[in-house]
N, C-alpha and C positions, 0 to 999 in steps of 0.2 A: 578842212581837214584832210591832213594826208592821210594818204594810203598805205595800208602793209606791206609790207612785201613780203616775196616768198622767203621762207625762214624768218622770218618775226615772232617772237611770241608775245600774244597778248593774251593776258590773264584773265579769264571770265571772274565777274563778280563773287559768284557761288565757290567756284576754285580758290579765289584767295580768301574769303570765309573759310570755308573748310579749312585750305592751311595756317589760317589766325588761329583757330581752334585747337589744333593740333598742337599747331606753337604754345599755345596757353595751357595747354593740358601737359607736356613738357618741361615746362619750363616756371610751371607756378604762379605766372605775370598775369593779374586778374583779367577779365575779358576786357573791363574798362579800357586796359592800358594797353594789350596786348599790340595794336596799330599806333601806339603813340610814337610821335616821330619830333623832332626839333621843328621842322616845321608848321607844327600844329602850335607850340607855345608861343604866348602874347606875351613880348618882353616890350614894355614900355617905358619903364622905369630905367633908370640908372644900373640900379641892384637886379632888375631881371634880366638885364642886357649881359651883364657880367655872368652872373648865373649860367645864361645859356650859353657864351663864352665859353667858361669852363667847362659844362658840359661835353658842347660840341669836339674843345679839345681833348679831352680826355679819352671822346670817342674816338679819335683819330689818332691820338698815341697809345693805343691800348698794348698794344704792343711791347712798349718800356712799360706798362703798368704791371703790367702780366709778367714780367723779366723780375721788378723789383717787390712786388707784392702791393705798390702803393694804391691806396682807396681813397674812397671822399666820404666826408659826412655832410650832411642836407640838417638843419638847424632853423625849427622856424613855424609857425603858426600853423592851422591847418587851412585848406585850400588856397597853400603858397605856389604850387605846383610842382612841390619837391617829388612827387610819386613821377609824374608825368617824366619830366628829365632823367630821373634815375631810371626808368623803363626803355624811353629811349635812348638809354647808353644801351643799354642790356639786347633793346630789338638792334640796334646797329652791329653791337659787336656780333650775338646770335646768327646775323647774315652774314658772318665774315668764316663762319663756324665755330665759335668757339662756344662751349658749354656755359649755360646762364643758368640761375634759380634765383626765383623770386620769395620771399617768404615773408611772415611779421613775424617778429621777434617771441611773441606768444607760441604761432604754430610750431615753430620750431624746438622750442622747452617742450610745447606738450608734447609732440613727436618723438624726442629724445624717453619723455616719464612715461610714455606710454607702452614703450618696450619693455619697461619694466614686468607687466602687466605676466601674469602666467598664461603661457598657449601664443605669446606674442611670434610672429614669422622674422621679427629681426631683432635680432642683440642690440643693445646700450649703441656698441660698437659701431655695428652696421648701419645704424640711425643715423650718428653721431656725421657720419662720414659723407651722408647724401650730403650735408651742409656744407662740410668742410672739401670737398673732392671738385667743386666746379669751377671753372676757368674765372668767374665772376659770380658773386652773392649778391644780392640786394637784399637788406636787411632792414625791413620794414618798422614804425611803430617802434622802436626802442623806446620803453618805459610803462608800455599801457599792461605787459605781463604785469603778474601777480606783484612781484619784487620779494618774494621771500627770501632767504639767503641760499637754499637750494637752488634756486631760477636763476639766483645772480652768477651761481657756480656754471653752469649747465650752459647758459649764455656766453660765460668768460671761454669755458674749454670750446666755444664753436669759434669766437672770434680768435683767441690764442690759438687755436689749431690752426687758423687759416694762416696767420701773422707768422707762424714757426716756418708754415708751406710756403709762404712769399704766394698768398695768392688775394686777389684784390677782394675786397668785399665795399661796395657802397652801403651805411646807415642810414639809415631817418629818423628822426626824430622832431615830436610836437615839444622837446623840453629843449632849453640851453645848459650849456656843460655843466653850472654848478648843480641845477634838478639831476640832470644824468648822474654825477656822481654820487648823489645822495640815493637814486633810484636802481640803478645799477652796482654803482661800487668804483671804488677808485681806479681800483685793476682795469676796468674795461676802458676805462673814459681814457688811461696812460696808455692803452694797445690801440687804441683809435687815434688819438691827437698825434702819437709817436708815428704811424704810418697811415693818414690819413689827412689830406688838403680838408677845412674847413670852410664851409660856404656856408654863409647863412640867409634866409628867405624875411629880411624883415618889413616886408608891405602886409595889405590888407588882404583876407581871402576873395579868391574872383567871384567865390561861390555865394556873395554879398549881394 
């Protein structure tokens, strides 16, 4: 084993754990995925290798995505690694100084609805800006929200706000495109298809 030289920085496990907890709180990334990286993604099939290559390439060229607002759309069944790869991207670009926010669609919509209650410390506009302003938004579990007209409109406002400001969004869903149109509305899907690269995770769950 090599010896550390004077000036080398060796981070102790506890320091790294503390740093990861702070990062998780600041970015909303679940604790399970706050340390996710590309090396931890098991790519065995052709589709998995292609998905990993796309994710790594997107992270490497995030400056271009940030300039033109290009995002990603991850679609596929549960346990196929969609959230892992999205968080690996988020973790990679966060370490380069970009602002990142992870949220489920249901939480994002719920946060805006919560701003309507009397005594809320934040206005609807201020709450919506939390989801529009980050350099990258990872919006997970599209289609799990209740799916009312009001919720579809709030979800569209977030995605459209980022679209208009050319801010990249990674959208994750267990639904297919046709199902998404039925659940979240055609306007949302149109925005996603126009400004995002589709990656389909068409393999069995890793959890089985």
